[in-house]
C-alpha positions as a printed Julia matrix, in Angstrom:
90×3 Matrix{Float64}:
   4.06    2.08   13.44
   2.87    4.79   11.04
   6.39    5.01    9.7
   6.48    1.23    9.1
   3.31    1.42    7.04
   4.66    4.37    5.09
   7.92    2.56    4.38
   6.07   -0.56    3.24
   4.01    1.4     0.77
   7.03    3.37   -0.44
   8.87    0.12   -1.19
   5.92   -1.03   -3.23
   5.77    2.09   -5.35
   9.5     2.14   -5.99
   9.19   -1.35   -7.42
   6.37   -0.47   -9.79
   7.24    0.03  -13.43
   3.79   -0.05  -15.03
   1.02    2.45  -14.47
  -2.58    1.45  -14.29
  -5.89    2.97  -13.48
  -9.15    2.15  -11.83
  -9.43    0.01   -8.75
  -7.52   -3.01  -10.0
  -3.81   -2.54   -9.51
  -1.22   -3.9   -11.95
  -0.05   -7.44  -11.18
   3.49   -6.29  -10.38
   2.17   -3.67   -7.93
   0.14   -6.32   -6.14
   3.1    -8.69   -6.02
   5.48   -5.99   -4.75
   2.98   -4.89   -2.12
   2.4    -8.41   -0.84
   6.11   -9.28   -0.81
   7.02   -6.13    1.13
   4.12   -6.48    3.54
   4.69  -10.18    4.21
   8.25   -9.44    5.32
   6.62   -7.71    8.29
   4.14  -10.49    9.13
   1.71  -13.08    7.86
   0.1   -13.03    4.39
  -3.57  -12.74    5.44
  -3.45   -9.17    6.82
  -1.43   -8.08    3.8
  -3.96   -9.51    1.35
  -6.72   -7.87    3.35
  -4.99   -4.46    3.22
  -4.41   -4.75   -0.52
  -8.11   -5.51   -1.09
  -9.13   -2.6     1.15
  -6.88   -0.18   -0.7
  -7.9    -1.38   -4.16
 -11.56   -1.02   -3.18
 -11.15    2.59   -2.11
  -8.46    4.23   -4.23
  -7.17    4.08   -7.77
  -3.67    2.92   -8.56
  -2.72    6.43   -9.65
  -3.93    7.86   -6.3
  -1.96    5.2    -4.47
   1.19    5.98   -6.46
   0.77    9.75   -5.97
   0.43    9.19   -2.24
   3.63    7.17   -2.18
   5.55    9.88   -4.03
   4.31   12.4    -1.47
   5.29   10.12    1.42
   8.76    9.67   -0.05
   9.08   13.45    0.31
   7.98   13.38    3.96
   4.18   13.53    3.86
   2.19   11.46    6.36
   0.25    8.4     5.19
  -3.29    9.31    4.1
  -6.3     8.26    6.15
  -7.33    5.56    3.67
  -3.94    3.9     4.0
  -4.03    3.91    7.79
  -7.66    2.74    7.77
  -6.71   -0.29    5.64
  -3.79   -1.13    7.91
  -6.01   -0.87   11.0
  -8.91   -2.8     9.48
  -6.58   -5.65    8.61
  -4.78   -5.65   11.96
  -1.42   -4.54   10.54
  -1.42   -1.62   12.98
  -3.63   -0.74   15.95
């Protein structure tokens, strides 16, 4: 399941063309995240996870994490915490 979460987030980052900062992600990042996540299940947990992530990490941190995961790194704790909190993974 960890791999599924990592792949979801990697898909999101690969679709991002604009960079942003702070805790409000660019509209296209949000859209890409939700579209990729909703392919795996219902919209509510995906929206929840997005809100959790935005509340705890900046867009640049999120993007840096995705680049690292694309090279084989494990998902960070904050990413797994959001997925668990929103019932995407157990």
